[in-house]
N, C-alpha and C positions, 0 to 999 in steps of 0.2 A: 547516364550511369547505369551499369549492369548490376542487378540485384542477384541474390543467391536463390537458385532453384533447388529442387530435391536432389538432383545429381551433384550439384556443387556442395551442398551440405554434407552429403554422404562421403564425397571425395575428400573434403577437408577433415572430416572426422577420422577417416581411415589414415590420412597422411599424418595426423597428430596422434594416432592410436587412442582416440577418445571414444569411450563407450558411455553413452548417457546413463546416469545413475539416478535412481529414485531418491537416494539420500540427499542429493543436491537439487532435486526437483527439476532435472534437466530434460526438457522436451523442446527440441529445436524447431522453429518455424521454417517450413520448406516451401511456402507459397508467397510469391512476390506480391500478389494482389492483397493478401492479408496484411502484410506489414505496411503497405501503402495505405490501406484502409485505416490502420491504427494511427498512423501519422496524421492522416486527414482528420480523423475524429478528434485527435488531440488539439487541433487548431493551432499548432505551432507554425512559426514562419521564420523568415530570414533574420529577424531581430533576436531570436531566442537562443539561449544556451540551455541544452537539455541534459539532464542527469538520467542516464540509463543504468539500471541495476540488472546484472545478469545478462550481458550482451551475448554470451555464448560464442557461437561461430560468426556472428556479425550480421545476421539477416535484418534485424530491425535497425541496427546501427547504420547500415548503408542507406536504408530508406529515410532515416532521420537526416543524414548528411545531404540528401537531395533537397532538403527544405530549410534546415536551420543553420545558424551561424557557427555553432560549436557543440560538440558532444563530449561529456565527461562520462566514461563508461567504467563502472565498478564491477569487477569480476573476481569471485573467490577462487575459481579454479586456475591454478598457476599456468597450466599449459594453454588454456584458452586465452588468458590475459596476455601471455607472451606472443601468441600467434595473431592476435587481432590487428596490430599495426600492419603486419605483412598482408593481411587480407584487404585492408583498406587501400594499401599501396597498389595491390593488384587490380582491384575492382573500381577504385575511385582515386587514382593517383593525384588528381588535382586537389583533393581534400585531406591529404595526409597531415597537414599542419593544423587541421581543425578538430583534432580529437586528442583527449588525454585519457589514457588507460590506467586505471588504478587497480592493482592487485590487492584486494582487501575483502573482508567480510563487511557487507553493507551495514550490519548491526553495530560495527565498531567505528564507522566513519563519523568523524567530527569536523574535519577540514578537508577541502578538496582543492586540487590544483586548477590553475587557469581562471577564466572569468566565472563569476558567481552564477550558479544555475538559476534560471527563471522558471523552469518547468521540469517535471518528471514524466518520462514516457518509458514504460518497461513491461516486459513479459516476466512478471515476478515468479520466482520459484513457489510452487503451490504450498509447500510445507512451512514457509516462513513469511508468507505474503503480508498478513496483517501486522505482525511485529515490525517488519521492515518498513511498511508504509507509515506506521505511527512513529517510528524512530526518525524517519526523514522529515515528517511534519515538525517534530520537536527540534531537531538539530540542524536542519538546513532552512533557516527562516526566509531566505531570499526566494524560495520556490513559491510562485504565485498560483500555479495551476498544474494540472497533470492528467494523465490517463494511464491506467495500468490494466494489464490482462491478468486475471486471476481465475481460480477455479470458480465455476458458475455458482456453486453454493456459497462461496465466500463473497462473491459479487452481490448476491442477494442479501447477505447479512450486512454488508457495508452500506447498502443503499436502503435498507428497510426503515419503515417508520413505526411509531408506537401502535401497538395492537396487532402487529404482524407476528406470525410464528417465528420468523427469522430475525426479528428485532432483538437486539441485545448489546453486549459489550462492544463488539466492533462498530456497530452503528453509532453508538453514543460517543465513543472515544474518537472516531474519525470525525464525527460531527462537531467535536470541540474545536477542531482546527479548520474545518472546511465544509463547504456545501458540497455534498457528495451525491452523484446521480448515476443511474445506469446508462450505458452507452452502446449496448448491443451484445450479441452472443457470437461466439466463435466455435465452429465445429471441431471435431477431433482429427479429421483427415488432413488438416494443414500442418500437423506436427509430425516429427520423427524423433523418437517412437510415438505412436498415437497414444495419448493418455486414455485412461478408463472413464474419464469424465469430460463433460463439456466445459468450455471456458466462457467467462464473461468479461466485458469491458466496463471499467468504472472510471468515470471522469469526476474531477473535483476542481473547485475554485477556493482558494484560501480566504478565510474571513477572520475577523478579530474574535478572540475567545470571549465568552460572556464577561461582561464588565464586573470588576470587583470579585471575581470568583477565584478560588484556589484549585488549581488543577489536581494536585496530589490528593487532596481531601475528596474532591468530587469523584475522581477515579476510584478511590477506595470505597465510596458509597455505591458506585455502579457495580464494581466487582462483587461486593457483598450482596447486592440486590439480585444478581443473576447467578450466584453460586448455587442456589437452589431456587430456581425461578418460580416454582409453584407455591413457595411460601409467601405469606403476607409480608409486607415490608416491616411491620412491627417485629416479626420473628426474624426475618432475614437480616435486618440491620442491628440486631441486638449485640452481635459480636463486635462491630466497629463502634457502637454507641456506648458500650459499657453496661448493657442490659436492656431488656425489653421495655421497661418503663421509660428509660432515657430515650430509646428509639421512638417510642410513641409521642413523647413530649416534643421531640424535634420535628417529627412528621406533622403534628398539629400546628406547631409554630410556622412550618413551611407551607401550610395550607393543603396538606396531602392527607388523605384518609389512611390511618394506620392499617386498614384492611386491604388497601390497594396492593397490587403486585407491580414489580418493576417494569414489566412489559407494557404497561399502560401509560407510563410517564415519559415526557419529553426531556430533553437536556436541561431546560430551564428549571424543571421541577427537581432534578437531581442537584443542580447548583444550589437551589433554595434549601434543600435538606442538608447538604454539606455545610452551608452557611449557618443553619440553625444548630448543627452539632458543634461547629467551631473547633476549638482545640481538643475537644473530646474524641474526635474521630482519629482512627489509626490510619495514617497515609499509606498508599500503595503506589506502585509505578503504573 
């Protein structure tokens, strides 16, 4: 199977009159070795059905079709979504029946055509990468594992642990659904246009959420704890707890110092705090 190189990507873009836009976070991969590396790092095989968000001109899509049973590609840009089947027919004619292209905003996806996805492999648009990933975790429960390419700074946030400067809301919310780990870096020169930042690969394996925990309440506590991350938890949680005294009582009941800061706590601690607050907490998404 022939993959897209720099000349192919530029020729397809010119043919479609596509100019990559920052608004949609469009940076097309022009290096075949990079997309093959991504597929290899994702660990997908011939038994997998892969959900790809933002296939763009099809660089990663073709590399996936070299390895997996089926691809479901979700693309928000109508011109790119319409053109992708023709690209597959041209570069991988034997696999034209093994892809479903969905013209949609990934944040609105609730149902997908074809066989249920077992994995996500995607070059996520930088400006919406964390919300998209959390949305997929919540609404596509058949996904067991995945690998996404995101801005390097976002990759650091998603994979950080307690005590790190980059630890925060993305780390904890992703950790609710999955064991998340770094899977390497990607330089700027493999993209067209080249972004102003490096990229990182983030791999994950789904796990069961904390037993008996309420996601909405826990996420509300996490959001409040990091809204002003330098505040003590007694002060930071006063808004969702109904006051500083109520926040302190819940923290003590959860075995957490009221003077601690959110960046020092793991997910289990936030679950315990949300449990101690119970119905008094104001849920968030």
